[in-house]
C-alpha positions in Angstrom: -161.2 87.8 -238.4 -160.7 91.6 -238.6 -161.4 91.9 -234.8 -158.7 89.2 -234.1 -156.2 91.0 -236.3 -156.9 94.3 -234.4 -156.5 92.4 -231.0 -153.2 90.9 -232.1 -152.0 94.3 -233.4 -152.9 95.9 -230.1 -151.1 93.2 -228.1 -148.0 93.6 -230.3 -148.0 97.4 -229.6 -148.5 96.8 -225.9 -145.5 94.4 -225.9 -143.3 96.9 -227.7 -144.2 99.6 -225.3 -143.6 97.4 -222.2 -140.2 96.3 -223.7 -139.2 99.9 -224.3 -140.4 100.9 -220.8 -138.3 98.2 -219.2 -135.2 98.9 -221.2 -135.3 102.7 -221.3 -133.3 103.1 -218.1 -130.4 101.1 -219.4 -130.3 102.5 -222.9 -127.6 105.0 -222.3 -125.9 106.6 -225.2 -122.9 104.3 -224.7 -125.1 101.2 -224.7 -126.9 102.4 -227.8 -123.6 102.9 -229.5 -122.5 99.3 -228.6 -125.8 98.0 -230.0 -125.5 100.0 -233.1 -122.0 98.7 -233.7 -123.3 95.1 -233.7 -125.5 96.0 -236.7 -122.8 97.8 -238.7 -121.5 95.8 -241.7 -117.8 95.0 -241.5 -116.6 95.9 -245.0 -113.7 93.4 -244.7 -116.0 90.4 -244.5 -119.3 92.0 -245.9 -121.5 91.2 -242.9 -122.3 92.3 -239.5 -120.6 90.9 -236.3 -123.8 89.1 -235.4 -124.4 87.6 -238.8 -122.7 84.3 -237.9 -125.1 83.8 -234.9 -128.0 82.9 -237.1 -126.1 80.6 -239.5 -126.4 76.9 -239.0 -123.6 74.6 -239.9 -123.8 73.5 -243.5 -122.2 70.2 -242.8 -123.4 67.9 -240.0 -120.8 67.6 -237.2 -118.9 64.3 -237.1 -120.3 61.7 -234.7 -118.5 61.1 -231.5 -116.2 58.2 -231.9 -116.6 55.3 -229.5 -113.9 54.6 -227.1 -111.5 51.7 -228.0 -113.1 48.4 -227.3 -111.4 45.9 -225.0 -114.1 43.1 -225.3 -114.6 42.4 -229.0 -116.0 45.6 -230.3 -119.3 46.2 -228.4 -119.5 49.9 -227.4 -122.2 49.2 -224.9 -120.1 46.6 -223.1 -116.7 48.5 -223.4 -116.5 49.7 -219.7 -113.1 49.0 -218.2 -112.8 45.9 -216.1 -111.3 45.6 -212.7 -108.5 43.5 -214.0 -109.9 40.1 -213.3 
């Protein structure tokens, strides 16, 4: 088990190093400032700008309503007819 943990740790370090290598050229001071701004807590609302991205709705969204029926209430058979 210890060997597996070492292997996983090594792979995680390699993944971090590779991620940094790929992003280093685009991480200009301006971009770093923009990324840091996303993590700053807005004192007016008490959370970061990205905090809402992780929150799931607390109430299930309403179901889509069925179109008005023209044939006695069956949704499956409510397609418009050609007028005959």
